[in-house]
C-alpha positions as a LaTeX table, in Angstrom:
\begin{tabular}{lrrr}
\hline
Residue & $x$ (\AA) & $y$ (\AA) & $z$ (\AA) \\
\hline
Met1 & $-13.70$ & 9.78 & $-19.57$ \\
Lys2 & $-11.98$ & 10.16 & $-16.63$ \\
Lys3 & $-10.33$ & 7.05 & $-14.43$ \\
Val4 & $-9.41$ & 6.88 & $-10.97$ \\
Leu5 & $-7.43$ & 4.21 & $-9.30$ \\
Ile6 & $-8.05$ & 3.54 & $-5.60$ \\
Ala7 & $-5.30$ & 1.45 & $-4.25$ \\
Ile8 & $-6.24$ & $-0.14$ & $-1.11$ \\
Asp9 & $-4.67$ & $-2.38$ & 1.49 \\
Tyr10 & $-6.02$ & $-3.97$ & 4.33 \\
Ser11 & $-5.50$ & $-1.58$ & 6.83 \\
Pro12 & $-8.50$ & 0.14 & 8.56 \\
Leu13 & $-7.93$ & 3.41 & 6.82 \\
Ala14 & $-8.76$ & 1.03 & 3.24 \\
Gln15 & $-12.56$ & 1.97 & 4.04 \\
Gln16 & $-12.20$ & 5.75 & 4.16 \\
Val17 & $-9.68$ & 5.33 & 0.87 \\
Ala18 & $-12.26$ & 3.12 & $-0.77$ \\
Glu19 & $-15.01$ & 5.83 & 0.39 \\
Gln20 & $-13.25$ & 8.74 & $-0.92$ \\
Gly21 & $-11.88$ & 7.34 & $-4.18$ \\
His22 & $-15.22$ & 6.12 & $-5.15$ \\
Ala23 & $-16.77$ & 9.71 & $-3.92$ \\
Leu24 & $-14.40$ & 11.35 & $-6.12$ \\
Ala25 & $-14.94$ & 9.07 & $-9.08$ \\
Leu26 & $-18.70$ & 10.01 & $-8.99$ \\
Ala27 & $-17.94$ & 13.38 & $-8.91$ \\
Leu28 & $-15.88$ & 13.50 & $-11.71$ \\
Gly29 & $-18.20$ & 10.95 & $-13.54$ \\
Ala30 & $-14.73$ & 9.04 & $-13.85$ \\
Lys31 & $-14.55$ & 5.07 & $-14.04$ \\
Ala32 & $-12.74$ & 3.62 & $-10.94$ \\
Thr33 & $-10.80$ & 0.82 & $-10.42$ \\
Ile34 & $-9.85$ & $-0.69$ & $-7.08$ \\
Leu35 & $-6.04$ & $-1.74$ & $-6.78$ \\
His36 & $-5.10$ & $-4.59$ & $-4.12$ \\
Val37 & $-1.20$ & $-4.74$ & $-4.60$ \\
Ile38 & 0.19 & $-8.03$ & $-3.03$ \\
Asp39 & 3.57 & $-7.64$ & $-1.83$ \\
Asp40 & 5.50 & $-9.90$ & 0.22 \\
Ala41 & 3.96 & $-12.88$ & 1.32 \\
Tyr42 & 5.04 & $-11.75$ & 4.98 \\
Asn43 & 2.30 & $-9.13$ & 4.69 \\
Tyr44 & $-0.28$ & $-11.75$ & 5.42 \\
Thr45 & 1.27 & $-13.46$ & 7.99 \\
Thr46 & $-2.04$ & $-13.60$ & 10.31 \\
Thr47 & $-5.34$ & $-14.85$ & 9.09 \\
Val48 & $-7.97$ & $-12.55$ & 11.23 \\
Tyr49 & $-8.37$ & $-9.17$ & 10.74 \\
Asp50 & $-10.88$ & $-6.18$ & 12.11 \\
Pro51 & $-13.58$ & $-6.24$ & 9.67 \\
Ile52 & $-13.18$ & $-4.32$ & 6.93 \\
Met53 & $-15.90$ & $-3.35$ & 4.52 \\
Gly54 & $-17.65$ & $-6.73$ & 5.19 \\
Phe55 & $-14.39$ & $-8.76$ & 4.76 \\
Ala56 & $-13.44$ & $-10.34$ & 8.38 \\
Gly57 & $-10.43$ & $-12.24$ & 7.29 \\
Phe58 & $-9.39$ & $-15.41$ & 5.41 \\
Ser59 & $-11.58$ & $-17.73$ & 5.20 \\
Gln60 & $-9.05$ & $-20.55$ & 6.00 \\
Arg61 & $-7.70$ & $-20.60$ & 9.30 \\
Asp62 & $-5.01$ & $-23.47$ & 9.38 \\
Tyr63 & $-1.75$ & $-21.34$ & 8.80 \\
Asp64 & 0.90 & $-21.52$ & 11.38 \\
Thr65 & 3.29 & $-18.93$ & 9.96 \\
Thr66 & 2.31 & $-17.53$ & 6.15 \\
Ile67 & $-0.46$ & $-17.94$ & 3.98 \\
Pro68 & 0.21 & $-19.35$ & 0.69 \\
Ile69 & 0.14 & $-16.81$ & $-2.12$ \\
Asp70 & $-2.89$ & $-18.81$ & $-3.92$ \\
Thr71 & $-5.05$ & $-18.23$ & $-0.91$ \\
Ile72 & $-3.60$ & $-14.79$ & $-0.50$ \\
Glu73 & $-4.58$ & $-13.92$ & $-4.10$ \\
Glu74 & $-8.41$ & $-15.91$ & $-3.85$ \\
Glu75 & $-8.95$ & $-13.72$ & $-0.52$ \\
Ala76 & $-8.18$ & $-10.46$ & $-2.17$ \\
Met77 & $-10.74$ & $-11.34$ & $-4.83$ \\
Val78 & $-13.26$ & $-11.74$ & $-2.30$ \\
Tyr79 & $-12.01$ & $-8.66$ & $-0.10$ \\
Leu80 & $-12.13$ & $-6.38$ & $-3.50$ \\
His81 & $-16.00$ & $-8.41$ & $-4.17$ \\
Lys82 & $-17.05$ & $-7.32$ & $-0.88$ \\
Thr83 & $-15.57$ & $-3.70$ & $-1.09$ \\
Lys84 & $-17.50$ & $-3.41$ & $-4.42$ \\
Leu85 & $-20.62$ & $-4.29$ & $-2.49$ \\
Tyr86 & $-20.03$ & $-2.32$ & 0.75 \\
Leu87 & $-19.77$ & 0.79 & $-1.78$ \\
Lys88 & $-22.78$ & $-0.05$ & $-3.43$ \\
Asp89 & $-21.34$ & $-0.18$ & $-7.00$ \\
Thr90 & $-20.99$ & $-3.55$ & $-8.81$ \\
Thr91 & $-19.49$ & $-2.16$ & $-11.82$ \\
Leu92 & $-16.20$ & $-1.41$ & $-10.00$ \\
Glu93 & $-13.02$ & $-2.70$ & $-12.06$ \\
Thr94 & $-10.81$ & $-4.71$ & $-9.66$ \\
Leu95 & $-7.27$ & $-5.77$ & $-9.82$ \\
Ile96 & $-4.83$ & $-7.93$ & $-7.90$ \\
Ile97 & $-1.48$ & $-7.53$ & $-9.01$ \\
Lys98 & 1.80 & $-8.71$ & $-7.38$ \\
Gly99 & 4.92 & $-6.94$ & $-7.02$ \\
Ser100 & 6.84 & $-3.84$ & $-5.20$ \\
Ile101 & 3.27 & $-1.44$ & $-4.20$ \\
Ala102 & 4.67 & 1.86 & $-5.13$ \\
Glu103 & 5.80 & 0.42 & $-8.38$ \\
Thr104 & 2.86 & $-1.61$ & $-9.28$ \\
Ile105 & 0.63 & 1.34 & $-8.23$ \\
Leu106 & 2.68 & 3.58 & $-10.24$ \\
Asp107 & 2.56 & 1.07 & $-13.35$ \\
Thr108 & $-1.10$ & 0.37 & $-12.97$ \\
Ala109 & $-2.21$ & 4.35 & $-13.56$ \\
Lys110 & $-0.34$ & 4.30 & $-16.27$ \\
Asn111 & $-1.35$ & 1.01 & $-17.99$ \\
Thr112 & $-5.24$ & 1.92 & $-17.28$ \\
Ser113 & $-4.68$ & 5.68 & $-18.37$ \\
Ser114 & $-6.08$ & 7.02 & $-14.94$ \\
Asp115 & $-5.85$ & 10.48 & $-14.30$ \\
Tyr116 & $-6.05$ & 10.39 & $-10.37$ \\
Ile117 & $-4.26$ & 8.12 & $-7.91$ \\
Val118 & $-5.96$ & 7.57 & $-4.06$ \\
Met119 & $-4.81$ & 5.65 & $-1.43$ \\
Gly120 & $-3.80$ & 5.99 & 2.05 \\
Thr121 & $-0.50$ & 6.23 & 4.36 \\
Asn122 & 0.45 & 5.19 & 7.98 \\
Ser123 & 1.55 & 8.98 & 8.13 \\
Arg124 & 5.30 & 7.67 & 9.42 \\
Ser125 & 7.79 & 10.07 & 10.44 \\
Gly126 & 11.14 & 10.36 & 11.02 \\
Ile127 & 13.45 & 7.57 & 12.21 \\
Ala128 & 10.37 & 4.63 & 11.22 \\
Glu129 & 9.97 & 6.30 & 8.01 \\
Phe130 & 13.71 & 6.19 & 7.57 \\
Phe131 & 13.86 & 2.37 & 8.30 \\
Leu132 & 10.40 & 1.58 & 6.85 \\
Gly133 & 10.23 & 3.67 & 3.69 \\
Ser134 & 7.36 & 5.49 & 2.96 \\
Thr135 & 4.90 & 4.41 & 0.12 \\
Ala136 & 3.26 & 7.59 & 0.24 \\
His137 & 6.46 & 9.41 & 0.10 \\
Thr138 & 7.78 & 7.15 & $-2.77$ \\
Met139 & 4.98 & 8.20 & $-4.96$ \\
Leu140 & 4.93 & 11.93 & $-4.45$ \\
Gln141 & 8.87 & 11.71 & $-5.57$ \\
Arg142 & 7.74 & 9.60 & $-8.64$ \\
Ser143 & 4.18 & 10.38 & $-9.75$ \\
His144 & 3.38 & 12.17 & $-12.84$ \\
Ile145 & $-0.32$ & 11.56 & $-12.21$ \\
Pro146 & $-2.09$ & 13.61 & $-9.19$ \\
Leu147 & $-2.45$ & 12.27 & $-5.88$ \\
Phe148 & $-4.95$ & 11.71 & $-3.53$ \\
Ile149 & $-3.50$ & 10.55 & $-0.12$ \\
Ile150 & $-5.94$ & 10.14 & 2.77 \\
Pro151 & $-3.51$ & 10.38 & 6.01 \\
Ser152 & $-4.13$ & 7.95 & 9.34 \\
His153 & $-2.93$ & 9.64 & 12.18 \\
His154 & $-1.58$ & 7.76 & 14.94 \\
Glu155 & $-0.87$ & 9.41 & 17.98 \\
\hline
\end{tabular}
């Protein structure tokens, strides 16, 4: 059976990535796994997000600067559960893994014998990509598994 790994974060693009990845899995008759990678805690300095697939933010709102890792993991579980409900597919497997984003996605795809990876990109270019790096760029360079990259174009 084919397997599709869908990597999502908390960006507004995550909804489109989840929808497109799920549609691809259904079209292929494949098993889908949704992955959220916890990179650095500084990515979670806020507890408020625009609603994404029913997830409106962290339930505890008493943090000054950073959120404890246990809370990040718990809320990531809530987020992935809400994603499954949004996609109307409670059979979806979910994974939450701590690590470097690109490396973790690639390792997870290998470990789960995934045939395809679906992910989004912020479509950074030029100097921003040079200084900030690009997960999508790294994935394109290192992946031996076909990638479906959903772009987010910022004007």
